[in-house]
N, C-alpha and C positions, 0 to 999 in steps of 0.2 A: 497113387501115390509116387507110381514110378513114372508119371506123367510127369508131377510138380519137382522131383528131384532131374528131371531131365529138363525141363523149363531153367531151373535153378542152376544148371549145371552150363546150358546156353545163355544165361543173360552174365553168370562169371566170366564167361570166355569171353563175351563181348564185349565188357567194361575194360577186363585186361589190353585187348585190343585197342582200345579207343583211346587210352592213356601213351600211347606209341606216338612220339614224334613225326615219325615218318623220317629222319635224316634232315629235317629241319633248324636251322643252327638256328639257339637261343645265346643270345650275349648272357657272359654273366654278370650278376648284378655286383657291382662297384661299390655300391653303398654298404650291402651287406660284406664285403669283405674287408672294407675300411672298419667300419666296426668291429671285427672279430682279429684284424691280422695287423703286427706291426712290425715294421724294419727291425732289426738289431744290428746285422753290421752289412758293408757293402763294400763293393770297390768294383774295378773296371771288368774282373773277371769271376766275380760271382755276388749273389745276394742271399741271404739268409732272414727268412720269416719267423716269427714267433706266432703261433695263432692258437684259437681254441673255439669250439663250438661249430666249426666248418670241417672241409676236407681238405687235402692236398692239391686234388684235383681244380680245386676254386681258386687255388691261389697261382698255380701252373699259368695260365693266361698271363696274370699281372707278373709272372718273372719273366714270362716271353715278350713282355712289353721293354722292361727292363733291360732285359740282355738285346733286344734290337736297336734299342736307343744307344747303346753304349757298343757300338761297331757294326751293327746289322748282324748280327751271330743270331745262334740258337738257343735257349735254354734247357737244361736237362736236369733230373733230380739226381741229385748226388746223396743226400742223407735226410733221415728224419730221426728226430731224437726227443724221448718223452722226459720232459722237467720234472722234478720233485714237487711243483703246484699244479701237475696234470695239464701243462700248457706242452705245445711240441713247437720242437723248429725244425723248419725243411732249408736245406741248403740246396740252392741252384746253381749249379755251373754256367759260364756262358765259352757256348764252343763253336 
């Protein structure tokens, strides 16, 4: 029985290590983001996205592209609000 648990623990350890991507860059799935997020407000200094069923870190690369296209600036997360309809609004400022 002890040998069984040792093998099980080893299998779990190896399977958890195999899912790590070792620093390899994975491009965001823009089709997924477009399906779950919309631009609510925008100007040259900030952009506000309303989203559901995704995380804010999935929207951050899109905000970075937006700010880069509007003056070569970097984006920074300013605020996240939970709406009454359970959607969230994230505001990114261009600095």
